N, C-alpha and C positions, 0 to 999 in steps of 0.2 A: 504493500500500500504506500503510495507516494504522499508525503507530507511536505507542504511548502509554507514558507513564511512570507507575509506581506508586511512591509514597513512603510508607513505613511508619515512623512515629515511635514506636519502642518504648521500653521501660523501660531497657534496657541498651544500646541503640544504634538507629541509623536505617539503613534499607535503601532504596536506590533501584534499580529495575530498569526496563528497556525491553523491550516485547514487540511483536510484529507481530500481524496479524489472525488468524493461526493459533494464537496463544498461544506461539510460539517466543520464548524469552528471548534477546535480542540482546546485552544487557550488564547487569551488576549490580555494585553497590558498597555497602559497609557501613562504618559508623564507630561506634565505641563511646564511651560516656561513663559517668561514675559516678552513683550515687544517694546522697543524703545521709540519714542517720538521726540527727538531732540529739538525740532523746530516745527511750526505748523506745516502740515502737509507732508512731513518726513516720516518714514517708517523704516526702522532698521532692526537687525537682530544679530547676535553673536553666533556664528556657526558652531562654536563649541557647545552651545546649548543643545543643538540638534544631536551632536555626537554623544553627549552624556545621556540624553534621553533615549537614544537608540540603544546604547549599551544597557541601560537600566531595564528597558522593556524587553529586549531580547533575552536577557538573563532571567527576567521574571517569567517569560513564557517557557523557557527551558527548565525553570525550577517548579513549574506547575505540577509536575508528576505525570503529565499526559503527553509530553513531547521530549524525546531525548535527542541530543545533537546528531547521533547517527541516523535518526529517522528523517532528518531534513534533507530532501533531495534537491531543493532549489529555493532561491530567494528572489522576491520581486520588490522593487523600490518605487515609491510614489512620493510626491511632495508638492508643496506650494509652487506654482509656476512663476516664471519671469524674474525671480530674485537673482542677484549677482553676487557671487563669492569670488573675490579677487585674491589670487595666490601668487607668492613670490617664487623664485627659482628653487627654493627648498621645500615648497609645498605648504608654506606657512600662510595664514590668513593675514592680509595686509590691513584691512579695516572692516568694521561691521558690514554685513551684507545689506544691500538696498533691496527692499521687498516689493512685492507685486502691487501693493497699495500706496507706494511712495509716489508723491506727486511733484517732485522738484524739477522734473525734466521737460517742462512745457517748451522752453526756449530751444532745447536740444531737439525735440520732436519737430519743431518748425524748421530748424536748420537741416535735419535729415531729409525732410520732404523737399525742401528747396534744392538741396544738394543733388538729388536724383532727378529733378525736373518735374516735381509736383506729386500730389497724392496718387493720382491714377498710375503714374509711372512706377511708384513704389509698390502699389498693390499688384501690378503686373509682375514685379520681381519676386515678392515674398508673400503675396496674397492678403496683406494687411496694411493698413495705414500705420503711421508712427503714433503709438499711444504711450502715455507717460509711465504706465506700469511695465512696459516691455524692457527687455534687457539691453538692447543696443543703445537706446538713449542714456541709460545709466553709464555705459562705457564712455560715451561722449562727455557726459557730465563730469565724470572723474578726471578725464583728460583736461577739461576746461577749468575745473575748480580745485582739484587736488593733484597738480602735476607731479609732485614728489611721489605720491602714491602710484600714480599712473606709470611712472618710470620704473617701478619695481614689479609691475604686473608681468607674469609669465604664463598664467593660465586663468581662465574664467569658467566657473562651474555654476550650474543651477543647484538649488538647495539639496535635492535628493542625490545629486551626483557628487556633492561634497561628501555625503555619507557613504556613497559607493567608494569614493577614494579612500576614506578612512577604513572601510571594511576590507578593501582589496588592494590598495596601492595603485589602482588603475584610473586614469582619466578617461571617462566615457560618458555619453548621454544617449538619448534615443529620440526618434523623430517627433513624437507627440509633444514632449516638453520643449524640444528645440524649436518647434513651430512658434512658440510664444516668445522667442528671443528677438524676432524681427531680423534674424540673420540667416534663416533657413529658406532655401528655394523649395517651397512647400510642394509645388507641382512635381518636382523631380526628387524630393526627399533627400536633399543633400545641402550642405552649406552653400550660401550664395556668394561665390567669390566675386561676382560682379558688384554686389552691394558692398561687400567688405572692402573692395578696392576703392570705391567712391567715398567710403567713410574713413579710409586710411586706418583700418583695423587689421592687424596682423592675423591671418587665418590660423597661425600656430597657437594663438591664444585659446582656440576652441578645441574641445576633445573630439575623439572619434565618435561617429553617430551610427547607432544601430536601429533595427526594427524592435518594437517593444517586447515581443516574446523571445527575441534572440539572446543567446548567452553572450554577455559582454565582458565578464570577468569571473574570478573565483576568490573566495575568502582567503586572505593571506595568513601567514603565520601570526603576524601582529594582530590582524583583525580577529583571528581565532582566540588569541590570548586575552583580548579585551572583552569579547562577547560570550565565549563558551561554545561558539559554533566550531565545526570541524574545518580545518584548512582544506581548500580545494572544493568546497561546496559551491556549485554554480550560482551566479547572480545574473538574472536576465536584465534586459534593458529597462523594463518597467514602464512607467508613464507619468506624465504630469497629472496632478490630482484630478482634474476634470475628465480627461480621457480615461484615466484609470477607474475613476468612479463610474463612468459610463459603462465600462466593461463589467464592473461589479453589479450594475443594474441591467445588464443584458441589452444595452443600446448598441447593437452590432449589426442591425439591419435598418434599411430606410423605413420611415413611418413611425418608429418608436422613438419617443423623445423623453429626455429626463429633465426634471426641474428640481435642482438641488438647492435647498435653502440652508446653507451653512453660514460662516462668517460673511463670505460673499454669496451672492445668489447666481446660479448658472443655469441657463437653458441650453441644452446640448442635443444636437441631432446628428445622426450618422448620415454620411453622403457617399454614394458610390462614385461620384464624379466631383472634382474640386469646384468647378463652376467659377464664375467671375462676377464680382460686383464692383464697378469702378469707384463707388463711394466708400467701399470698405466698411459698411455699416455694422457688420457682424464679423467676429473673428473667424478665420478659416485656418485649418491646420490639418496635419496628418493625424489620423486616428491611431489609437493603439492597436487597431486591427490592420495587419499588413495589407497594403494595396487600397486602403480606404481612407477617407477624409472625414472631417467633421465641420459643422458650422455651430457657432457658439455665441451667445450673448451673456454679458456679465454685469451684474449689479454689485458694486464694490462693497456696500454695507447693507446687505439684506438682513440675515440673521444678526449681523454686526450691529444694526440699529437697535434690535431688541436687547442685545447684550449691553450696549451703551446705556439703554434705559435702566436695565437691571443694576448696573454698576453705579450709576449716578443718581437715579431717582427711585430705585427699588430697594433701598436699604431696609425698609420695614419688612419686606418679604424675605430678604436675605437673612436678616436676624431671626425671623420666625422659622425659616427653614433650618437654620442651624440648631435651634432649640428642639425642633421636632424630628430632625433627620430627613425632612422633605426636600422638595425641589422648588426654589423660588420661581422658576419659570412656570411651573404648574399653578402656583398661586396667582401670578400675574395674568396668565391666560384665563384662569377662572374669573378674575375680575373683568377682563376684557369681554368675556362672553355675556356679561350683564348689560353691555351697551348694544344698541341695535346695529344691524348691517348698515354700513355707510357712515357710522359714527356721528349721525345727525349733522352732516355737512362739514365735519372736521377732516382735514387732509394732513398727511405727514409726508414730506419729501425726504427720502432716505440717503441724501447725498452728503453724509457726514465726512467722507474722505474724497470729495469730488465724485464724479461719475464716469463710467465707461459707456456701456450701451444704454441708450442710443445717442448720448450727448457728447461723449468724448471731451469732457470739460473738467479739468482739475480744480477749477474755481467754483464749481457748483456747490451749494450749501444746503444743509438739511434744516428742517424745522416744521412746526405745525402751522397750518394756515386755515383760518376760519374759526378761531376760538371765540366762543361767546360765554356768557355767564351760565348758560345751561350745561356747558361741558364739564365733565368730572374727570377724575383720574382714569376711570374705566374707559371713557371715550378716548383719552389720550393714548392709552395702551393699545386699544383696538386699532386706532388710526395708524400706529406704528406698524402693526401687522399688515393692515390693508395697504399702506403705502409701499412697503417692501414688495407686496404681491402685485400691485399695479406696475411697479418697475419691472418685475419679471414678465408681466404680460407685454410690456413694450417689446421685449426680445421675441416672444412668441409671435406677435403681430408681424415683426420683420421677417421671421422665418417663413410664415405663411405667405407674405407678400412676395418673397423671393422664389416661391414655387416649390418649397420643400414640403412634402406631404407630412401631415401629422395625423396618425391613426390612433395613437395611444400616448398618454402622458403618465410617466412613472415619477413619483415624488420621493425624495430622500432628504437626509439632513435633519436639523432640528425642526424645520417646518413640517416634516412628515410625522414626527413623534407626537405632535399636538393634534388632538381631534379637531379643535377649533380651527387651527391653521390649515389643516387638510381641507376642511369645508370651505374656508375662505379661498383657497387655491382653486378648488373645483368651481366655485361660483364666479370668481373673478376671471379665470381662464375660459370659462364657458364650456368646460368639458369634464367628464368624470376623471378622477385621478386614482392611481393605483399604487399601493405599497408592495414591497417584496419580502421574500423570506429572509434576506440579509440586509441589515442596515449599516453594515460596516464600511461601505463606500470604497474609497481608493485602496485601502489596505487589502480588502477582499479581492478587488479587481486585479491588483498586481500579484497576489497569491495565485489567482487563476492563470495569469500570464506565465508565472513560473511553472505551473503544471503543463502548460503548452510547450514551453521552452525545453522542458526536461523529458518530454515524450509521453506524458500521461494522456494527452489529447492531441489530435492532429491539427486542430485549428481553434482560434479564439471562439468562434461561433459554436463549435461543438462543446467546448468547455462551458459556455454560458447556458446552452440548452440543457446540459446535464445537471446544472447546479442552481440556476436562477429561476424562481417561480413567483408569480403574483399570489398574494395572500389576502389582500383586503382592498375593496374599492369604495370610494366616496362619490356619491352621485350629486349632480348639480341640483340645487334648490332653485326652481324657475323664478320664484318671487325675488329671492336675493340676487339672482343673476341679472334680472331686469334692473334692479336698483344699482347694482355695481356697473352695469354697462353705461348707465347715465352718468354715474360718478366718474367713470374712467375717461369720458370725454372731457371732463373738467381737469382731471389729473394731467392729461396730455397738454393742456394749455398753460399749466403753471410754470414749467421750466422756461418756455419761450418768453413768457411775460416777465420773468424775474432774472433772466440771463444777464442783462446789463447791470442790474443791481448787484448780482453775485460778483461780477468782475470788479465793480467799484469797492465792494467789501474787501476783496483780496488786496486791492491796492492800499486800503487803509491798514491792513495787517502788515504789508511789506514796508509801509512808511513809518510804522510805529517804532 
């Protein structure tokens, strides 16, 4: 019986799990760590935190009594996309990593598009416009603002690939995560030397690039000593957290779409053809399924908005949960459920860290709009949940507009664990939504990829068919849907009406 590990290096923590060939989870462990925001709009993390969390969670899984090191036939890696780990010639970290939700690179994005002859030319090269979260603008920012650090750079890795390096001693990545760097020729699934030349970035800075189920490295003696794994254990390419999570949700054929409400919110669709959108309104990239692509919309602070509310305005629920051993989110959603659908005209914009799809605006701001003396805390909480879901619908509408068929929506993340939030998604999306037998997301997906890469299954689709099942459906409430359709038309007007004010607010911050 094959046993594989899936390791997911997330923004707030790392999860490691072990599965067998049937997809049964044998053991799981998680470890949390902080994120740093040294200036408004900046988001950084020390890569050592990922490594320490990986070691701790792998050792915890191996200590569970259900998995022995000799049982592990392969390992898959997933992680937060777009981040940049800068290494020197000794493999040492030069500075904290710039993360996916870091917004400091607006000027660099404009420079990149100008450098290549405009947005449409860039989209033709790498399938995407220059977005502030992507990796290439971070490299340009480092060159512009920290030249001494830039002069020391010998290798640039994505977060999960830094963990691969620590486990194996090998510099490697794979096509799904590399698609989010803005440096991959997505159509041909290889680094874009044309773009790298125009940006004057040395291709030697970038690691070898594999397909996601392909074996990329093996656990080194040092990695084995640190984790308890056996030296020589194969490590497959893995996937960025969203493509990996899509594999874990069985999004491996056209028509089946995932809506993941985590810290960020992601609407993800499988595509058999790459296609072309000159406006670059949705992210396009290589799927973790060899020979396939994906189209993806991203809300930067979907579940993150609810987390922000809990941390800043939900202290009463946090303290009550500590006293009872409960979950503060459950208390908050129970309160939100007492407010009516539509929150009596109260809207929340979830742009707490700027926004990606569909606005591509690092200066976008969050907030409640429409407050009256009738509104209570329950309305405010419900409006946060509704606002994040409206923002997710923005991506669904773009996917439909671009002709990608949607026959089924599968939900996951924190927004799938709440009965209220599942119902909100069904009513706001205007379609029944479905949960699955596994809610482990990216870690589960890359464990499946490791099963494929080590021969337990012949293809990613075969592995998903054998292990991923629908378990629960939430049907649309027609009355609530009609109310939300009306409200959604207002939601779509709010950002355009406030865009200039958001930019003026950012200027105030910069001038302070």
